[in-house]
C-alpha positions in Angstrom: 4.3 3.8 17.4 7.3 3.3 14.8 8.0 4.5 11.7 6.1 3.9 8.5 8.2 2.1 6.3 8.8 3.9 2.3 9.0 1.3 -0.9 9.8 3.8 -4.7 8.1 6.6 -3.2 4.9 5.2 -0.8 4.8 4.9 3.0 3.8 1.5 3.8 0.8 1.8 6.6 -0.1 -2.0 8.1 -3.0 -2.7 10.4 -4.1 -6.2 12.0 -8.2 -6.3 11.9 -9.9 -6.8 15.3 -10.6 -10.3 13.4 -6.8 -10.9 13.2 -6.1 -11.2 9.5 -3.5 -7.8 8.7 -3.9 -5.1 5.5 -2.2 -2.3 3.9 -2.1 0.6 2.5 0.2 2.8 0.3 0.5 7.1 0.7 1.8 8.3 -2.5 4.6 10.7 -1.7 5.6 11.2 -5.3 3.2 12.1 -7.6 -0.7 13.1 -6.9 -2.3 10.4 -9.4 -5.0 7.7 -8.5 -3.3 5.1 -8.8 -6.3 2.2 -9.4 -9.6 1.9 -8.6 -8.3 0.8 -5.4 -7.3 3.9 -4.2 -8.5 6.0 -1.1 -7.7 9.5 -2.8 -5.7 11.4 -5.2 -3.0 10.0 -2.5 -3.9 6.9 -0.5 -4.3 3.3 -1.6 -5.9 0.1 -0.2 -3.9 -2.5 -1.3 -6.8 -6.0 -1.8 -7.1 -8.4 0.3 -5.9 -9.7 4.0 -2.6 -11.6 4.9 -1.8 -13.8 7.4 0.8 -11.9 9.3 2.3 -7.7 9.1 5.1 -9.1 6.6 2.7 -10.7 4.2 1.1 -7.6 4.1 4.1 -5.0 3.8 5.2 -7.8 1.1 1.8 -7.1 -1.2 1.9 -4.3 -0.8 5.0 -3.4 -2.0 4.3 -6.2 -5.4 1.2 -3.8 -5.7 3.2 -1.2 -6.0 5.4 -2.7 -8.4 2.7 -4.0 -10.7 0.6 -0.9 -10.4 3.4 2.0 -10.9 5.3 0.2 -13.9 2.7 1.0 -15.8 2.1 4.9 -15.1 3.4 7.7 -17.4 6.6 9.4 -16.0 
């Protein structure tokens, strides 16, 4: 098992589905608040969408973090 990459206080996990596409989830390692309606718990959020590769899933997670985190108060 390899270590999940981190980005802006979030750990990014990717998983390949049996049907082939990749998905990603992010774990908030800092503030314990729900980011968006996509949150599964107060620290885990499912990034919407399925992706053709692991790298695409990682990039989608980074973009999601950039888009959602910038709108939150400090």
